C-alpha positions in Angstrom: 32.1 -126.2 -3.6 31.1 -128.3 -0.5 29.2 -125.5 1.1 27.0 -125.7 -2.3 25.9 -128.9 -1.3 25.5 -128.5 2.1 23.1 -125.5 0.8 21.3 -128.0 -1.7 20.7 -131.2 1.3 20.1 -127.9 3.6 16.8 -127.4 1.2 16.0 -130.5 0.5 15.9 -132.3 4.2 15.0 -128.9 5.8 11.7 -128.8 3.9 11.0 -132.4 4.5 11.3 -132.0 8.1 9.5 -128.6 7.8 6.4 -130.0 6.4 6.8 -133.2 8.7 6.7 -131.0 11.8 3.8 -128.9 10.2 2.2 -130.8 9.1 1.9 -132.6 12.6 2.0 -129.7 14.6 -1.5 -128.7 12.7 0.8 -124.9 11.5 1.1 -123.7 8.4 3.3 -124.7 6.3 5.6 -121.4 4.9 8.1 -123.5 2.0 10.2 -119.9 2.2 11.0 -119.3 6.1 11.9 -123.1 6.5 13.9 -122.6 3.9 15.2 -119.8 4.9 15.5 -121.1 8.4 17.3 -124.9 6.7 20.3 -122.8 4.6 21.4 -120.7 8.2 21.0 -123.7 10.2 23.4 -126.3 7.6 26.0 -123.7 6.6 26.6 -122.7 10.1 27.0 -126.0 11.1 29.4 -127.0 8.0 31.3 -124.1 9.3 31.8 -124.9 12.5 31.9 -128.8 12.2 34.9 -127.3 9.5 36.4 -125.2 12.1 36.4 -127.5 14.8 37.5 -130.4 13.1 40.8 -128.1 11.7 41.3 -127.0 15.6 41.8 -131.1 16.5 43.6 -131.5 14.0 46.8 -128.9 14.6 46.4 -130.1 18.2 46.6 -134.1 17.1 49.9 -133.2 14.8 51.7 -131.2 17.1 51.3 -134.0 19.5 52.8 -136.2 17.3 55.6 -133.9 16.4 56.8 -133.1 19.6 56.2 -136.5 21.3 59.8 -138.3 20.6 58.6 -141.2 19.3 
């Protein structure tokens, strides 16, 4: 479910950013290309952040269990 929410917000915020950057750099705004790029970047970021936090939580859990407190 969280990946659907990430996809939704990636599309919206990516298109807003793409429109602004395209206008400032005087480039043509192609919504399909911006949407695809925003989806890819958003989903990869969501997957990597999830993987990094899971591995960090495992390391912290092992330290607390084995510390002898």
